[in-house]
N, C-alpha and C positions, 0 to 999 in steps of 0.2 A: 505493499499499500504505499504509494509515493505521496507525499505531504502537498505535493502539486496537484494534486488531485481531490485534497481534502479542504473542505473549508476552514477558513482559520478559526472560526468559532466551534467548529468540531473538534479539533486538533487537541484541545484541551479535554473534551469529552473522552477521547479515545486514549489520552494519556492515563486519566483516573480508571480507565477498565483493563489498561496494561494490553491495550490494541495496538498492533504495529503492521498487522497484515489482513487481509480479507478472511484468512482461514482463523486468525485468532478471533475475528468477528463472529465467521458462522459457527466457531464452538461454543461460543455464549448461548446455550440452548435454553428455550423456555422451559420452566419449570412445571407449566400446566397450561391450558388453554379455555377460555370463555368462548362458548358456542353459543351464538345468539340467533342462529337461524331458528324460525318458529316452528314447534312440533306439531303436526298435523293429527297424530295419533299420540297416547301418553306412551312415553318408555319408562317403565317400572326400573326403581332402584336407581336410575340415573337422572343427571341433569337434563331440565327441559326449559326451553323457552316459551314463554307463554304471553299472550294480549288478554289482560283480564282488566275487569271493572270490580272496584271495592264496594261490596254488598253490605257487609256490616263489618266492625271492628270491636272487640273486647280487650279493655288494658288489664291488665294484672303483672305477675310476675313474668309470665309469658304473653307476647302479645297475638291474639287469637283472630284468625281474619276468616271471612266467606267471600269467595271471589267465583265470579262468572268468568270461564273460559270461552273468548269468541270462536276460536278455531275448533273447540271440541263441543260446543253449543250445552255445556255442561257446567254446574255449579261444583266446588270443590272447595276443601279446608286448606288454611296456611297456618302457620306458626312461626313467631320469632322469640326465640330465646333471649333473654337478657337484653330486653329493647331500650333503645335509647330516644333521645327527645328528637334525633333525626329520623326514626322510624316513625314516632308518632305523628309527625308531619308529612311524610312521605306517604302513608297509608290512611288516606282521606276517602270517608264515605261518599261514591259517587265517581270518584277520579277513576282514569283509566290508564293503566300503567304496562309497560314491557318489563317482566320480571324474569328470573332465573333461578333455579334452586331443583333439589334432588326430589323426585314425585314417586310417593310410596302408597301402597294400600293398607289403610288402616281403620278398623272397625266399620268395615262393609263402604267406606267411602275415600275417595284419592284424596292424599294430602300433599301440599308441597312445603319441605323445610327450608326453615332459614333463607326465604326470597330476598334477591337482592335487585337492584333497578339496572336494566340495561339501557344504556344510551343511545345504542345504534344497534338496528336488528339486522339479521341475514349476513352476519360475517362471523369469521374465525379471528378473537384475538389472542394472540400469544402473551403468556405472562413470564415476564423475567423477573429473576432477583438480583439486583446488582445495585451500585452505589447511585447509579441515576434512576429516576422516574421512570415508570413502566411506558408512558409515551413517549419518553425521549428515547428510548430503546427502539421503539417500535418507527419511530421517525427516522433513526440511525439505520436501520435494518432495509427499510424501504428505499432510503437513498443509496446507500453503498455496495448492499448485497444482493447478487442475482447470480443466475446458473453460469453465464459467459464469464463473470470475474472468477468463479470457482475452478472453471476450467483453465484460466490461464494460470492459476496457482497450481496446476499439473492434475487436479482431478479428472478422470472421465466424464462423460456426459451421463451415464447411470448414476454415478457416483454423487457429481454434482447435482442431478436433480432430485435425488433422495436427500443429500444432506440440507437442499433449500427448502424441500415439502416440510421440514421440522419446524421452519418460521413460518411458512405459509401453507398449512396443510388443509385440503379439503375437507368438509364435515366429516364424511367417514374416516380420513385420516386421524383427524384430531380426536375424533371416538377413539380410534385403537389406540394411537399414542397415549391417550389419556390412561388406558388400560396396561400400559407398559410397553415398551420397544421390542420388537422380534428382535432375532437373531443377528438378520441381515444388517440392521441398524446398528444395534451393539457392535459389532464387528468393524461397520463403517466408521462411526465415530471413533472409536480405539485405533483404528488405523490412521485416519486424519490426523489427531491428537499426536501421534507420535511420527508421524509423516512430516507435520507443521514444525515438530522441535527439530528433527534431524535438520531441517532445512536451515532453520536459525543458527544450529551448530556450524554448518558448512559455512557460512558467512563469516563466523567468529574466528574459523583457522586461519591464521597467517603464517606464510612461508619465508623464510629469510635466508637470502644468499649466504652459502657457507664460506667461511675464510678460507679454508682448503678442502679440497676431497683428501680422504684419508686412506691409504692404499697400502699400509702397512700389512705383514704377512704373520700369522699365527700358528701356522701350521708346525712348526718346529718347538715353539712352546708347548703346544698341546701333545705332541709325539713324548716331550720329555717328562709329563706329568707321571707320576708313580700309581695312576689309575686311569681308567677309561671313562670318558665324557658320557653323561647321559643322553639320550636322543633328543630330550628337549631342549638341555644344556648347547648340543651341536646346531639345533634349528634357531635359537635364540642368537648364537654367535653369527650364523648365515645372516640371517635377517638385520643384524646391525650392521654386517659387511656391506650388504645393499646399500644402507642409509648411508654409510661413510663414502661411499664410491660416489655419491651424488651430489649435484651443484649446490642444491638447498640442504640447509642446516637439519641434520636429525633432530626429531622431537619424539622419544619413545619412552614407553615405561616398560621396564622388565618386571614381571609378576613372578614370584618364585615361593611355594609354600615354605614352609618351616623347614630347614634343613635340606634344601634342594639345590644346594652349591652356587648360591648367585655371586659370591667371592670369585670363584674361576671364571665366570664370564665377565666379570669387572677388570681380571687381570689379562683376559683375550683382547678386552677391548683397549687395554694400554698398547698391547702388540700391535693391533690394528693401526693404532693412532702414530707409533713410533716410526719414525724418529720426531714426530711433533709431540708436543707436550701434553699429558693429561691431569687433569685435577679432579679429586675426589673429596667431598665434604660428608661426613657422617655426623650424627646426632649428639654422641657421646665420645669423651676421648678413650674409652674402653672399647668402642668399637671400632673406631679409627687407629687403635694398637692393634686389635686382632688383624684387621686388613693389611697394616704396615707389617707384622710380622708374617703375614701369607704372601705378599709381594717380597720381600726379602727371602723367603723359602722357596718360591717357585719360578719368580722371573728371572730372564738370563742377566749374568753378573753385569753386562754392557747397559743394561738398563736400570738406571740408578731413580731409589725411591727415597723420600723424606717424609719424616710425620712433622706436621704443625699442630699444636696446641697451644692452649695459654701457658703450659708450663715447659715448653720447649723453648730454646735460644732462637732469639731474633736477630742473631750476628749472622747466622747461615745465608749464604746466597743462594736462593732459591732457582736461580736461573741455572746452577749447575746440575739440576736434578729433571728428569724425565717424567715420572710420575710423583705429584705432591698430593700427599694425604692428608687430610686435617678435618678440625671440628669446626664451628662457625668462626674459630680465630682466624680462618682464612679470609674472611670479609674485612679484617683490619690491617691485613699484612699486604705488603707489596708483591704482586704476582707478576711472573715473567709472561711473556705471551703465550698463550695455550690455545689448542684446538678442540678440546675435548672436555667438557664438564660433566661429572657424574654426581648423582646425590642418592647415596644410601639411605634406606629407610624414610624415602621422601614424605611421608605422612606426617614425619615429625618435626618437620619445618614448615613454617607459614609460608603463604605464597609469596610475599614479599623476599623472605629470606632467600627462598629457591630463585626468584628471577635475579635478585640482586649478584649471587654469584656467577648467573649466567652473563650478567650485563658486564662484570670486570672483563670479560674475554671479548667483547664486541668491538671490533676496530671498523672505522670507515662504514659505518651500517651492515659489515658483515659478521655473522654469528658463529660461535665455537657450534660444534656438533654437542647435543644435549640429551643425556640418558638420565631415567629414574628408576631407581630400583627398590622394589617394596616386596616385604614378606607377610604384608596385609593382602590377599587376594581381596578384589572387589568381583561381586557377580558376574558371569559371562555376558547376560543381558546388559547390563550397565557397562561392561566394557565395549560391547557393540557399539552402544549408544555414543560412549565418549569418543570412539574410533574416529568419530567425524572431527573431533581437535587433535587428536594424538594417537600414534600406532601404539601397539601393544604386543608382546611377546610373553609367553607363559612357559613357566618351568615347572611341571606338576611332578614329574618324577624325581625321586630322590635316592641317593646312590646306593642305600639299603633299605630295607622296609623296617619300618618302626613299628615296636610291638609295646603299644601302651595301651593299659585297662583303665578304664574311666568309671568311677562310681560315685553316687550321689551318697553323700555321709550326712547322718544328724546327730546330734548330742548322746543320743543313746550308743552310737558307734564309735564312740571317743577311746574307750579302753583296746577295743581291738587296734585302731588307728595307732595308737602309742606301742602295740606290740609289734605290728608292722615294721614301724619307725625303728625300734630296736634290732628286729632282725636284720634291716637293709644296713644299718649301721655297722653291726658285727659282721657283714660281707663286703665292708670298706666303699658303702656307696652314701651319698651324699643326699639331704633331705630339704626341701624349700618348703616354707610357710609362709603364705601372703595374707596380709592382714590389708581391711580396706581403710585404714585410717594410723596414724602416727600417735596422734593423742585421744584421750576420751571424748565421746560425743554423746550428747543427750538424744540426739535426733535419731542416731544409728544404733539398732539394737546389738549389733557385733561389739566383740572386744578390739580394743586397738593394740597397736604394738605395745605402749607403755602397760597397758593391762596385761597382755599376755605374755611378754617376754619373760616375765619372772618364773613362771612355770617351767619353761623349755629350758632356761639356765640353770634352774635347781634340778632338774632331773636329768639333765645331759652333759656330756664335755663338748668343749669347742662349739659353742654356739656364736654367731656371728648375728648382728642386727645392723641393718643401713636402711635409708630409704631416700626419696627425692632431694630433699635439702640438705642432707647429710653433705660436709665438705670432705670426706674421707670415703667416700661412696665407692669411686673406683678402686681405692687402695684396699678398702676391705672386702669387695669382691674379689680381687685377685688374691688375698690372703686365704679367705674362705674356699677357693678353687684347689688351693694347694694342701691344705689342712685341715679344714672344716667339717663337722659333722651334720650341724643343720643352721640355714640361715634363715632369719625372720627379717622379712621385707616388705615393702608394699609392691605395686605394680612397677617400680623402676627397674626391675628383670624384664620386663616383659620383651624386651628387643635386645639383641646383639650381643648377651653374653653366653659365653662358651664355658660349659661345666660337664665335662666328659664323664665325670662319676657321678653325676645326679639321676637318680633314678626315681625321686618321688617328690610330686608338689602337692600340697595342701592350699587349697584356695578359699579363705574364710568369706562367708557372705557371697558366694559365686552367682547368686541371682542380680547381683547389683551390677555386675559386667557385663559388655557386649560381648556377642558370641565370638566376634573376630579377636578380642583382648583374651578371652580364654583360651582362644585355639594357640595365640601367641604364648600363652604361659605356659601351657601344656607342652608346647613344641621345645621349651627349656631342658625336659628329660628325654632319653632316651636317643641321645645325639649320635650315638656312634653302635648304634644297634643293641645297647644295653636293654633289657627289660624295663619297662616302665608304667609308673602308676599316676594316676591322677585322681585326688580325693575332692568333690565338690562339696564343701560343708556349706549347709543350708538350714534357716529355721523353719522354712517352708515345709509344711506338709507334702505337697507335691508342686511340680513345676514342669510344667511340658516342655518349654523352651530348654530347660536343662535335660531332660530325659531325652529330647531330640538330638540334643549337641553330643551327649555320652555315647550315643551309637553311632556318631559321624565322626570320621578322620580326617576326610579330604578338606582341605582349606578351601577350595571351589565351592564345595557342595556347601559348607560351614558358612560361606559368604552370600549364598543364595536363602539360606536359613536365616541368616541374620537380617538379610532387606526384608524377608516376609514380615519377620518382627518388628524392625525399627523402621522399615520404609525408606526410599532414597532420598538422597540429597538433591540440592537445586544445582546441577550443574550449570544450565544456562546463564543464570545469574551471579553465580557464585557468593551469593550473601549468607545462605544457610547450607550448615553441613549435613544436616539429617532432618527427619519430620515431615518433609514435602513430600508429596506424591501426585501422580498424575490423577486427574479426575475419573478418566475412564479407562484408559491402558494400563494394564496390569502385568509388565513385562513379559507377554507372550512372544515367546522367540520367533514363530511364524508370521505373526503380524509385523514384527520389527525386521523382518528379512524382506519381506513385501515394500515395505516403506523404502528400505535402503536400495533393492533393485530398481525402484521407481525414480529415485534420485540418481541412479547410476554410480553408488556408491560402493 
């Protein structure tokens, strides 16, 4: 919808409605219809429009009427519950009116219930529920909406006709629509909504000229690894390689389930970029340290890596290195020219932080290639929608099969839990206990770290405690990894920490966490194929959500599950991260595929 085609007075109205296209306007559908075509015969238990003469009026708690119906040549009763002064003035003995109301058979006579005045007869009036008055909405629809404009938006003739009929139905259609849409209309409205959405996303995607094509070779690096890559890892590297060979800067998200080997893909990307420089930003110094350690271990000696955190020296000349790994401290250091920027656990950074690191590499409007990595899978259907904005690669396979038992437990199970923990510690395995809060709360009914740590420290040896605001967090995690038995923490350990001996995780107040977070936490155990256990502690007698989670281990299936419980975020506007949902479209993949095909996506 071009502004040049819209009257200035109407632009503000469209802004209030959030309308920027004819499809936007068409998708503001009537909630009901007023049928003012005169009924020549009574339609029982339905609304009828009648031409009547008022014969008698009785006032009381309800307004009782005696009416003569001209078209039927018959007298009927009428009743208005909770009448106002308006009704007393309207229904005067001897006056003739056009009224509309539900007609029923009661006590051997026809009755019309709660009749309302009809100002215009023999037409269908759609009823819209919007911020604007209904009269204004009808005028906007009449002025701007027709079948041809809907066809211009990409709808086919029969689709445009059917969608338009929802705004301007025949009497029979209006009657059918009042009783509920049929399957064809439901399907059409869902299709139009997602089609319109994808169409807008396509307009939002921006391509930038790449600073350089990256034509490095990763084959010798891959051959040198002491293990074979999974098929998914190979596919992701192949897709990224194609991106790098393009003159347009890559923008790709690599989604990998917990423990799927994203770090090796990161290192392969460094080799694809070499001899150009690559930069990687991680959310924590612990995670940055782990990637740095892997880089030193697996990258060839001539590819030099460096670690940059708040604790590292600022005297080092970063221009001497090929792979610069760091935390957000990178944003405050002078960085040499680089052609590849990668962000690990991208969801842990804000949009501005992600874009800022990318902008540091921009030179004369040419951009570095940009990759984002995440272990928090989004649902397949949502990724298919977002692919209008950015490309996706998926790493679903893991180098080994994780064997983790997930069990919902309650207070009555605590004794058995302690016995399990004792047995695991005897086997030289480690335990992680996650509490919802650090300090006591009057609102949350679960213990905090402060309240719970005493029991663990008294009952077990080598118990470590940390949380998000703990300045010694990374140091404590490293100490625990080497010599601890039990770690008491908050969800600070959700991402990045590698604990090979961790066999058991206990999550207190599990129902308070999103399923994606629960999956991340569960993924901390069984990192190297060790038998793993995840205990979901809850005070709820039953939780379908936790039951569904406990029987599902695939991160992408869990993401779909999480979406059903929480609904999707606002991708288009970018203002809300969750809670928003489509009005009609329910993430059906077949409808989505049809819309993408129509757009040539």
